[in-house]
C-alpha positions as CSV (number, residue, x, y, z in Angstrom):
1,M,0.0,0.0,0.0
2,S,1.6,3.2,-1.1
3,I,1.1,6.7,-2.4
4,R,3.6,8.1,-5.0
5,V,4.5,11.7,-4.3
6,K,6.1,14.1,-6.9
7,F,7.6,17.5,-6.4
8,F,8.1,19.9,-9.4
9,A,10.2,22.9,-10.3
10,S,11.4,25.0,-7.3
11,L,9.6,22.7,-4.8
12,R,11.9,19.9,-6.0
13,E,14.9,22.0,-5.0
14,T,13.3,23.3,-1.7
15,I,12.3,19.8,-0.5
16,G,15.5,18.2,-1.9
17,K,13.8,15.3,-3.8
18,A,11.8,14.8,-6.9
19,E,9.8,11.7,-5.8
20,H,8.9,9.9,-2.7
21,N,6.8,6.8,-1.9
22,L,4.7,6.9,1.3
23,D,3.0,4.1,3.1
24,A,-0.7,4.8,2.6
25,Q,-1.7,3.9,6.1
26,N,-2.8,6.9,8.2
27,I,-2.8,9.2,5.1
28,N,-6.2,10.6,4.4
29,T,-5.7,13.9,2.5
30,A,-3.3,15.6,0.2
31,R,-2.3,17.8,3.2
32,D,-1.4,14.6,5.1
33,V,0.8,13.6,2.1
34,W,2.6,16.9,2.1
35,Q,3.2,16.9,5.8
36,T,4.5,13.3,5.8
37,A,6.6,13.5,2.6
38,T,8.2,16.8,3.6
39,D,8.6,16.2,7.4
40,N,6.1,19.1,8.0
41,H,7.9,21.6,5.8
42,E,6.0,24.9,5.6
43,Q,3.5,25.0,2.7
44,L,4.0,27.6,0.0
45,P,1.2,30.1,-0.4
46,N,-0.8,29.2,-3.5
47,M,0.9,25.9,-3.9
48,L,-0.8,23.7,-6.4
49,V,-1.6,20.0,-5.9
50,A,-2.8,17.3,-8.3
51,I,-4.1,13.9,-7.5
52,N,-3.8,11.4,-10.3
53,M,-3.0,14.2,-12.7
54,E,-6.1,16.3,-11.9
55,Y,-5.9,19.5,-10.0
56,A,-7.1,19.1,-6.4
57,K,-7.1,20.8,-3.0
58,L,-5.1,20.0,0.0
59,N,-8.2,18.8,1.8
60,D,-9.1,16.3,-0.9
61,N,-9.0,12.6,0.0
62,V,-6.3,10.3,-1.3
63,K,-6.1,6.5,-1.3
64,D,-3.7,3.7,-1.8
65,G,-2.2,3.7,-5.3
66,D,-2.8,7.4,-5.9
67,E,-0.1,9.8,-7.3
68,V,0.0,13.2,-5.6
69,A,2.0,16.0,-7.2
70,F,2.9,19.4,-5.7
71,F,3.7,22.4,-7.9
72,P,4.9,26.0,-6.9
73,P,2.5,28.8,-7.8
74,V,2.3,29.6,-11.5
75,T,3.7,33.0,-12.4
76,G,4.1,34.8,-15.6
77,G,3.4,38.0,-17.3
């Protein structure tokens, strides 16, 4: 039972890893994934999250086998 976690762009550098696999036990939401995979690293304002390649919210539920990805806020001009 596991959840695959991916970090993109500057988050990859900030967290120090591109991917991580978590034991799905006791993980209920994308927020739980973030806190566990990053050892409670502070969340960036406006950070984006996707569950199974669909944009989601930190309070959305996750389950065994899901892929959860975190992205820094999108900027541009």
